[in-house]
C-alpha positions as CSV (number, residue, x, y, z in Angstrom):
1,X,84.4,80.8,97.9
2,X,87.0,78.4,96.5
3,X,89.7,81.0,96.8
4,X,88.9,81.4,100.5
5,X,89.0,77.7,101.2
6,X,92.3,77.4,99.3
7,X,93.8,80.3,101.3
8,X,92.6,78.7,104.6
9,X,94.2,75.3,103.9
10,X,97.3,76.8,102.4
11,X,97.9,78.8,105.6
12,X,97.2,75.8,107.8
13,X,99.6,73.6,105.8
14,X,102.3,76.4,105.7
15,X,102.2,76.7,109.5
16,X,101.6,73.1,110.5
17,X,104.3,71.4,108.5
18,X,107.2,73.4,110.0
19,X,105.7,73.0,113.4
20,X,105.9,69.2,113.1
21,X,109.5,69.5,112.3
22,X,110.2,71.8,115.2
23,X,108.4,69.6,117.7
24,X,110.2,66.4,116.6
25,X,113.4,67.3,114.8
26,X,115.2,64.3,116.3
27,X,112.6,62.0,114.7
28,X,112.1,63.5,111.3
29,X,115.5,65.1,110.8
30,X,117.9,62.9,112.7
31,X,121.5,63.9,112.1
32,X,124.7,63.4,113.9
33,X,126.2,66.8,113.0
34,X,124.0,69.4,114.7
35,X,124.0,72.7,116.5
36,X,121.2,73.3,119.0
37,X,120.8,76.0,121.7
38,X,118.2,78.1,123.4
39,X,119.1,81.7,124.4
40,X,117.4,84.0,127.0
41,X,118.0,87.7,126.7
42,X,117.1,90.9,128.7
43,X,118.4,94.4,128.2
44,X,117.6,98.0,129.2
45,X,118.5,101.1,127.2
46,X,118.8,104.7,128.3
47,X,118.6,107.3,125.5
48,X,120.2,110.7,126.1
49,X,116.8,112.4,125.2
50,X,115.5,110.9,128.5
51,X,113.7,108.0,126.8
52,X,113.9,104.4,127.7
53,X,113.4,100.9,126.3
54,X,113.4,97.5,127.8
55,X,113.1,94.1,126.1
56,X,112.9,90.5,127.3
57,X,112.9,87.5,125.0
58,X,115.1,84.9,123.4
59,X,115.8,82.8,120.4
60,X,116.1,79.1,119.5
61,X,118.6,77.8,116.9
62,X,118.8,74.3,115.6
63,X,120.9,73.4,112.5
64,X,122.1,70.3,110.8
65,X,122.3,69.1,107.2
66,X,118.5,68.5,107.0
67,X,116.9,71.4,108.9
68,X,117.7,75.1,109.8
69,X,115.8,76.8,112.6
70,X,116.5,80.3,113.9
71,X,113.4,81.9,115.5
72,X,113.2,84.7,118.1
73,X,110.7,86.6,120.3
74,X,110.8,89.9,122.2
75,X,108.4,91.7,124.5
76,X,108.7,95.4,124.9
77,X,107.8,96.5,128.5
78,X,107.3,100.2,127.6
79,X,105.3,99.6,124.4
80,X,103.6,96.5,125.8
81,X,104.0,94.8,122.4
82,X,105.2,91.4,121.1
83,X,107.7,91.1,118.3
84,X,108.5,87.9,116.5
85,X,111.5,87.1,114.2
86,X,111.9,84.3,111.6
87,X,115.6,84.1,110.8
88,X,115.2,80.6,109.4
89,X,112.7,77.9,109.5
90,X,113.5,75.5,106.6
91,X,113.7,71.8,105.7
92,X,116.4,70.6,103.3
93,X,115.4,67.6,101.1
94,X,118.1,66.1,98.9
95,X,116.7,65.1,95.6
96,X,119.8,64.0,93.8
97,X,122.8,63.4,96.1
98,X,125.5,66.2,95.8
99,X,123.7,67.7,92.8
100,X,120.1,68.8,93.6
101,X,118.5,70.0,96.8
102,X,114.9,71.1,97.6
103,X,114.6,73.6,100.5
104,X,111.1,74.5,101.9
105,X,110.3,77.2,104.4
106,X,111.9,80.4,105.7
107,X,115.5,80.4,104.4
108,X,118.2,83.0,105.2
109,X,120.1,83.0,101.8
110,X,123.1,85.2,101.0
111,X,121.9,86.9,97.7
112,X,124.4,89.7,98.1
113,X,127.1,90.4,100.7
114,X,127.0,94.2,100.4
115,X,123.2,94.3,100.8
116,X,123.7,92.5,104.2
117,X,126.6,94.7,105.3
118,X,124.8,98.0,104.6
119,X,121.4,96.6,105.6
120,X,119.8,97.9,102.5
121,X,116.8,95.6,102.7
122,X,116.7,95.1,98.9
123,X,116.8,91.4,98.9
124,X,115.5,90.1,102.3
125,X,113.2,92.0,104.8
126,X,114.8,93.4,107.9
127,X,114.0,93.3,111.6
128,X,114.1,97.1,112.4
129,X,113.3,97.4,116.1
130,X,116.9,98.6,116.7
131,X,117.7,101.4,114.3
132,X,121.5,100.9,114.6
133,X,121.4,97.1,114.4
134,X,118.8,95.9,111.9
135,X,118.8,92.2,111.4
136,X,118.2,90.2,108.2
137,X,115.1,88.0,108.2
138,X,114.3,85.4,105.5
139,X,112.2,84.9,102.5
140,X,109.5,82.2,102.8
141,X,109.0,79.8,99.9
142,X,110.5,77.0,97.8
143,X,114.2,76.9,96.9
144,X,115.9,74.6,94.4
145,X,119.7,74.3,94.6
146,X,121.4,72.8,91.5
147,X,125.1,71.9,91.4
148,X,126.2,71.1,87.8
149,X,129.9,71.2,88.8
150,X,132.0,71.6,91.9
151,X,132.6,75.3,91.1
152,X,129.1,76.2,89.8
153,X,125.7,76.4,91.4
154,X,122.3,77.7,90.5
155,X,119.6,78.6,93.0
156,X,115.9,79.1,92.0
157,X,113.4,80.6,94.3
158,X,109.6,80.9,94.1
159,X,106.9,81.9,96.6
160,X,103.4,83.2,96.8
161,X,103.7,84.5,100.3
162,X,105.3,87.9,101.1
163,X,106.4,89.5,104.3
164,X,107.6,93.2,104.6
165,X,110.2,94.7,107.0
166,X,109.3,94.4,110.7
167,X,108.9,98.1,111.7
168,X,107.3,100.1,114.5
169,X,103.6,100.5,114.1
170,X,102.5,103.7,115.9
171,X,99.1,104.7,117.2
172,X,96.9,107.7,116.7
173,X,95.7,109.4,119.8
174,X,93.7,112.6,119.7
175,X,94.7,113.2,116.1
176,X,98.5,112.8,116.8
177,X,100.7,109.9,115.8
178,X,102.5,108.5,118.8
179,X,104.4,105.5,120.1
180,X,106.3,104.5,123.2
181,X,109.2,103.1,121.1
182,X,112.2,105.4,121.7
183,X,113.2,105.3,118.0
184,X,109.8,106.8,117.0
185,X,109.7,110.5,116.3
186,X,106.9,112.6,114.8
187,X,108.7,115.9,115.2
188,X,108.3,116.9,111.5
189,X,104.6,116.1,111.5
190,X,103.6,117.1,115.0
191,X,101.3,119.8,113.9
192,X,99.6,117.8,111.1
193,X,96.0,116.9,111.9
194,X,95.1,113.2,111.5
195,X,91.5,112.9,110.6
196,X,91.5,109.1,111.0
197,X,90.7,107.0,114.0
198,X,93.5,104.5,113.7
199,X,96.2,103.3,111.4
200,X,94.8,100.6,109.1
201,X,96.2,97.1,109.6
202,X,98.0,95.6,106.7
203,X,95.5,93.4,104.9
204,X,96.5,89.7,105.0
205,X,95.5,89.2,101.4
206,X,98.2,91.7,100.5
207,X,100.8,89.2,101.6
208,X,99.7,86.7,98.9
209,X,101.9,88.0,96.0
210,X,104.1,85.9,93.7
211,X,107.9,86.3,94.1
212,X,110.7,84.7,92.1
213,X,114.5,84.9,92.1
214,X,117.5,83.2,90.6
215,X,121.2,83.2,91.4
216,X,124.1,81.9,89.4
217,X,127.4,81.3,91.3
218,X,130.7,80.4,89.8
219,X,134.1,80.0,91.4
220,X,137.4,80.9,89.6
221,X,141.0,80.5,90.7
222,X,141.1,83.6,93.0
223,X,137.6,85.0,92.8
224,X,133.9,84.2,93.0
225,X,131.1,85.7,91.0
226,X,127.4,86.0,92.0
227,X,124.7,87.0,89.5
228,X,121.3,87.4,91.0
229,X,117.9,88.6,89.8
230,X,114.5,88.9,91.4
231,X,111.0,90.3,90.7
232,X,109.0,90.7,93.9
233,X,107.5,93.4,96.1
234,X,109.8,95.8,97.8
235,X,110.4,94.9,101.5
236,X,109.5,98.4,102.6
237,X,105.8,99.2,102.9
238,X,104.6,102.1,100.8
239,X,102.4,104.8,102.3
240,X,99.4,106.1,100.4
241,X,98.0,109.3,101.9
242,X,94.8,111.3,101.3
243,X,95.2,114.9,102.4
244,X,93.3,118.1,102.7
245,X,94.3,121.7,103.1
246,X,97.3,123.2,101.3
247,X,98.9,121.8,98.2
248,X,101.7,119.3,98.8
249,X,104.1,121.5,96.7
250,X,104.0,124.2,99.4
251,X,106.6,124.1,102.2
252,X,104.4,124.5,105.3
253,X,103.2,121.0,106.2
254,X,101.6,122.1,109.4
255,X,98.3,123.0,107.6
256,X,97.8,119.6,106.1
257,X,95.0,117.3,107.3
258,X,95.5,113.6,106.7
259,X,92.1,112.2,105.8
260,X,93.3,108.7,104.9
261,X,96.3,106.5,105.3
262,X,96.9,103.1,103.7
263,X,99.7,100.7,103.3
264,X,100.7,99.2,100.0
265,X,103.5,97.4,98.1
266,X,105.6,98.3,95.1
267,X,106.9,95.5,92.9
268,X,110.4,95.9,91.5
269,X,113.0,94.2,89.3
270,X,116.3,93.9,91.0
271,X,119.6,92.7,89.4
272,X,122.9,92.5,91.3
273,X,126.3,91.3,90.3
274,X,129.0,90.8,92.9
275,X,132.5,89.6,92.8
276,X,134.7,88.4,95.7
277,X,138.4,88.5,95.1
278,X,140.9,86.9,97.5
279,X,144.2,88.8,97.4
280,X,145.8,86.6,100.0
281,X,144.8,84.4,102.9
282,X,143.9,87.5,105.0
283,X,142.6,90.0,102.5
284,X,139.5,89.9,100.3
285,X,137.5,92.4,98.4
286,X,133.8,92.5,97.4
287,X,132.7,94.7,94.5
288,X,128.9,95.0,94.0
289,X,126.6,96.6,91.5
290,X,122.8,96.9,92.0
291,X,120.2,97.9,89.5
292,X,116.7,98.4,90.7
293,X,113.6,99.3,88.6
294,X,110.3,99.7,90.5
295,X,107.0,99.3,88.7
296,X,104.9,102.4,88.1
297,X,102.1,102.9,90.6
298,X,98.4,103.4,90.0
299,X,96.7,105.0,93.0
300,X,93.2,106.2,94.0
301,X,92.0,109.6,93.0
302,X,92.9,112.3,95.5
303,X,95.6,110.0,97.1
304,X,99.3,110.7,96.9
305,X,102.5,108.7,97.3
306,X,106.1,108.9,96.4
307,X,107.2,108.2,92.9
308,X,109.8,105.6,92.0
309,X,112.5,105.8,89.4
310,X,115.3,103.3,88.5
311,X,118.4,103.5,90.6
312,X,122.0,102.3,90.4
313,X,124.0,101.4,93.5
314,X,127.7,100.6,93.8
315,X,129.5,99.2,96.8
316,X,133.0,98.1,97.8
317,X,134.0,96.1,100.9
318,X,137.5,95.2,102.0
319,X,137.8,92.4,104.6
320,X,141.0,91.8,106.6
321,X,141.1,88.7,108.8
322,X,143.8,87.6,111.2
323,X,143.8,84.5,113.4
324,X,146.2,84.0,116.3
325,X,146.5,80.6,118.0
326,X,143.0,79.8,116.6
327,X,141.5,81.6,119.6
328,X,142.1,85.3,119.1
329,X,141.3,86.9,115.9
330,X,140.7,90.4,114.6
331,X,138.5,91.4,111.6
332,X,138.6,94.8,110.0
333,X,136.2,95.9,107.3
334,X,136.2,99.0,105.1
335,X,133.1,99.9,103.2
336,X,132.0,102.4,100.5
337,X,128.5,102.8,99.0
338,X,127.1,105.2,96.4
339,X,123.4,105.4,95.3
340,X,123.0,107.1,91.9
341,X,119.2,107.7,92.3
342,X,117.3,109.6,89.7
343,X,116.8,113.3,90.3
344,X,113.2,113.0,89.3
345,X,112.6,110.7,92.3
346,X,113.9,113.3,94.7
347,X,112.0,116.2,93.1
348,X,108.6,114.4,93.0
349,X,108.7,113.2,96.7
350,X,106.1,115.0,98.8
351,X,106.2,116.2,102.3
352,X,103.7,113.9,104.0
353,X,104.9,110.5,102.6
354,X,108.6,111.6,103.0
355,X,108.1,112.3,106.7
356,X,106.1,109.2,107.2
357,X,109.1,107.2,106.1
358,X,111.1,108.9,108.8
359,X,108.6,108.4,111.6
360,X,107.5,104.9,110.7
361,X,110.8,103.4,109.5
362,X,113.7,102.9,112.0
363,X,116.6,102.2,109.8
364,X,119.1,104.7,108.4
365,X,119.5,104.9,104.6
366,X,123.2,105.3,103.8
367,X,123.0,106.5,100.2
368,X,126.5,107.8,99.9
369,X,128.7,106.7,102.8
370,X,131.9,105.3,104.2
371,X,132.2,102.7,106.9
372,X,134.9,101.2,109.1
373,X,134.1,98.3,111.4
374,X,136.2,96.0,113.6
375,X,135.5,92.7,115.4
376,X,137.8,91.3,118.1
377,X,137.7,88.0,120.1
378,X,140.0,86.9,122.9
379,X,139.9,84.2,125.5
380,X,142.3,86.1,127.8
381,X,139.6,87.8,129.9
382,X,136.9,86.0,131.8
383,X,135.6,83.0,129.7
384,X,135.9,85.1,126.5
385,X,135.5,88.7,125.3
386,X,134.0,89.9,122.1
387,X,134.4,93.5,121.0
388,X,132.6,95.1,118.1
389,X,133.0,98.6,116.7
390,X,131.5,100.4,113.6
391,X,131.6,103.9,112.3
392,X,129.4,105.1,109.4
393,X,129.9,108.5,107.8
394,X,127.3,109.8,105.3
395,X,129.1,112.0,102.8
396,X,125.9,113.6,101.5
397,X,124.6,115.1,104.8
398,X,127.6,114.7,107.2
399,X,125.9,112.4,109.6
400,X,128.1,110.1,111.8
401,X,126.9,106.9,113.5
402,X,129.1,105.1,116.0
403,X,128.2,101.7,117.3
404,X,130.2,99.9,120.1
405,X,129.5,96.5,121.7
406,X,131.4,94.6,124.4
407,X,130.3,91.1,125.3
408,X,131.8,89.5,128.5
409,X,131.4,85.8,128.8
410,X,131.3,85.4,132.6
411,X,130.8,81.7,132.3
412,X,130.4,79.4,129.2
413,X,126.6,80.0,129.5
414,X,126.2,83.4,131.0
415,X,127.1,86.7,129.2
416,X,126.9,90.4,130.2
417,X,127.1,93.0,127.4
418,X,127.4,96.7,127.3
419,X,126.6,98.8,124.2
420,X,126.9,102.5,123.2
421,X,125.5,104.3,120.2
422,X,126.2,107.8,119.1
423,X,124.6,109.7,116.3
424,X,125.9,113.2,115.5
425,X,126.5,115.7,112.7
426,X,128.7,118.8,112.2
427,X,126.1,121.0,110.4
428,X,122.4,122.0,110.7
429,X,121.6,122.0,107.0
430,X,118.1,122.5,105.7
431,X,116.4,120.3,103.1
432,X,113.9,121.3,100.4
433,X,110.8,121.3,102.5
434,X,112.2,123.7,105.1
435,X,112.9,121.2,107.9
436,X,116.4,120.8,109.2
437,X,118.4,117.6,109.6
438,X,118.1,118.1,113.4
439,X,114.4,117.4,113.2
440,X,114.8,114.7,110.6
441,X,117.6,112.9,112.5
442,X,117.2,113.2,116.2
443,X,119.9,112.5,118.7
444,X,119.4,108.8,119.3
445,X,122.6,108.3,121.4
446,X,122.1,105.7,124.1
447,X,123.7,103.3,126.6
448,X,122.5,99.7,126.8
449,X,123.1,97.0,129.4
450,X,122.0,93.5,129.0
451,X,122.4,89.8,130.0
452,X,122.2,86.6,128.1
453,X,121.9,83.0,129.2
454,X,122.4,80.1,126.9
455,X,120.8,76.7,127.8
């Protein structure tokens, strides 16, 4: 009984305190230096597989030295669902001037630059409604920033409230998993019988899990070093499946009956070291090393899930920046990533849970890949033009993903944007369970047209 009362008042306080700050930021967090704007957005997408999506929504950003707010909302017309995003919702409380700060709430903190560029989702959860453009969300909790010297800082983080990736939650209709979201596909499990009425909602009590993290930052003459460690649940939900029919070791998954499906979490230790080196005013290099060790799982009898083994990830990013007349600038980025995952992890994965990750998750996992991206701004056209391009190439399965965005600022407040995404491959390889990459990675190429208005 006491635990229920504590949970109730904890949730009320956690939600109410930030709301006071949002309603009256000019009273509680008055600051002369501020950034404040409200954005309205509408866009329509046409997928080459004759599927469509349409979203309407917006976001509000308010930043100064005492408060950071970046919250968003979207409504999907085809799915008839509401999606919320908490980029930031935090209050900064100076304890000792220029030496110690206390930060409370949802904070978007850069634990690792490579994790953000590749959208790995190891540190912070992701907003995965757009498979090609996943967004970082934030970790809720208490942060303590300590600055012992001008070139050194320590950040401590603790929380007892956990949020996973924001993903597509399909429905079960007539024994088939389905969704109106165009990124959803159940091609590899379309013949599996689902002997469950509906997908179980994620239990709220599962969100109450302790998390802790620490980062040490030190600046040298021409480089910066970041050491970070955390012990927390993985941001990706884990699927626990109870099946009937054939053995999971066999290749024909169409005879399996899913008798139960549950969500769960896996806690993991994560250590990263990253160094940024400035070769000159225009060129910088990020070198990153990740080590992840998940905890072993204990599951119910007759239930199955994927196993987890330690993995080692390396990443290199090369940034080139050029500014012209302080208005036009071009940014080039070259990226490389390699995941040295354990062979035992691959061999012990099973058909059902592996395919569930494909049909439930909407992000692409670049385990061994190259990337080239470019950003370009100019004020020569209209009230400004922004052009973004990115090409990812997976070396392990020869999959290419091309992303192209063009933002036309028709007026200082009104923007029209056009986007195009292309996903393709040069081979139709087969994987261990007999399905092909064509069924695992559908053609998600699309065209998108949208408008934005900033108040």
